[in-house]
Every structure is written in structure tokens, then in C-alpha cells.
N, C-alpha and C positions, 0 to 999 in steps of 0.2 A: 506492499502499500503507499504512495506518494504522499508527500509530505501535505501536500496541497489534499487529499482527499484525506488523511489523520484531519487536518485544521476542518475542512466542513464537516466530518462525522462530530466532530468536537463542537462549532458550531448548533448542527441539530440537535444533538443532545444537551445542549445549553438550554432550546428552546421548550425541549418535552418537559424540561424540569421548570420550565415559567422563567428561567435566570436572564429577563431582558438586557441587562444594560451588562452582566459578563458575555452573552451572546452577541451584541453590539461591538464588544471589544472584539471579541473572535473575529467576527466577522472584518473590523479593518486591519486586524493581523493577516487575515486569511489576501486578503485585497491587497497589503501590500506583497506578500509571499506570492502570490500572482504573476504581480508588475515586476518582482526580482526574479523572479524565473524566465520570464518574458524579456525581460533587457538580458538577463544570461544567455538562452540560448542563439539572440541573435550576434554575440559576441562570438567568442572560443568555444572549444568545447563544453557541454555541456551533460549532468546525467542525463541519459536520454530520458527514463522514467519521470523525470521531474520536468523535462522541457514538455512532454507531452500530454500535460494533465489534463487535458480538454480532448484528449486522441481527434482530435482534427484539424484545428486552428486558432491557431496562437496567436489571432490579429488582436487588435485594439477593441475593436465594436464586439467580436465573440467574448474578450473579458469583461467586456461592461455590460451585454447581454446577460450573461452569468452573475458577476454580481447586481444587476438590478434585480434578477428575480429574487435572490436571497434576501435586499430589504424590502423585497416587496413581503418576504415570508415572516421576515422580524416585524413588519410593519402591522401587516395582518394576525398575527400571534398576539401583538399585544396589544390589538384593539376588540379584540375577541369576537368581529362583526359577523355575524354567523350566514354573512354575503360572501365572504371569501373562504375561496376554496380551501387551503390549508385549513381553517375551523370548522370545515364540516366533511373532512373527509372520514370514507368509513372506516371501521376497524377489521372491513372483511378482503380475507386476500384477494378473492376475482375479483373483485370491484379497484383494491386497489394495482392490480395487474392489469387492469384494460384500462385504466389510467395511464398507467406506464407505457402499458405499447401505445398508445393515442397520441403520447409526448412523445417517445423513440421517433415515431412515425413525424410528427409534425416536425424534430429535432431535426432529422434523416432529408428532407423534403429541400428539394433542391430551389426552390421557387421563394422559400424563406429566406429573411436576409442573412446575411452573418449574426447579427445581434440577436436575430428571435432564436436563431440554431443554439446561441450561448445562452439563453433564456432558458429553449428548454431543456438544454443538457443540464443543467441547475437542480429546474423540477423533476425533472427522470433521476437525478442522484437522492434528491429528498425522497422520491415515491423508492426507491429500490433500499436506501434508510427504512423509511416507513415498513417495510414488509419484512424488513432481516429483522426488525423489532417485534411483530408480530410475531416472527417466527420464535424468535428468542421464549418470547411471553409463552409461547403454546408449550414450546418446549421443559421450561420450567413449572407450567400447572400440570402437565402432566407426571412432572418427577416426584 
């Protein structure tokens, strides 16, 4: 797991614990890390695992879309607005998987802008995180 993936997972953990101030700090750290890795990737040789954090496009537009999605998730979590997708995601594995597939399709659609691909990539990561947590909870409750 790359440093960016670890930082993103830590951000999601903080959101699930409703530790919004810490999540905000983690997001700022994550954004700095992405920019740092992007800058290094343009320079001399760098660890491939780090430089390919987004697996497809390290452009500034992609990074901006990715970070803006995470900022939106933070705002939605803080607000508890029931209209926001973040606050109304079900705890049903099949539904979460359907959302993940839909967002993967949006991310991979060549008609979407680079910003959109970054945005949907962040959502895919959040949905994968949610699925993993659901699976872990299921394993704990069956033990």
C-alpha cells in the first residue's frame, strides 16, 4: 500500500470516527503529499509505487478533482445533510458494490474530463474502503 493510499485510508477512518478536525488536517497532509509526489515524479527517478498513486493520470486536473471529492465528503460528513450521498450510503454490500461499479464506469469513461476522473477515483476509493469495513465488521460479528 502506497503512502497516498495509507493517508487516504486514515482520512476515511477519521471521518467514520467523526473526528472532523483531524480529518481536515489529514486531508491537508494528503494533498501536500500528492503534490510532493507529483513534483518528484516530474524530476529524477522516483519510487514507481508512489508516483502512480492514481494509477492513470498524475495531472494537476486529476489531482484537483481527487482532492475536491475528498473535501466534499468532509463537508457532507460534517453537515449530516441527508441529501448528500455520503450520509445516505446504505450498509448493504450489494448496493455499495453497485455504486462502486457505477463510479468506476464514470471514472473510466473517456468522455469525462481529467478532473472528473480524479473526482470519481476518490469516490471509488471511499466505496472500496466502505466495503472493506463492512466485510471486517461482518467477520467480527461472526467470530
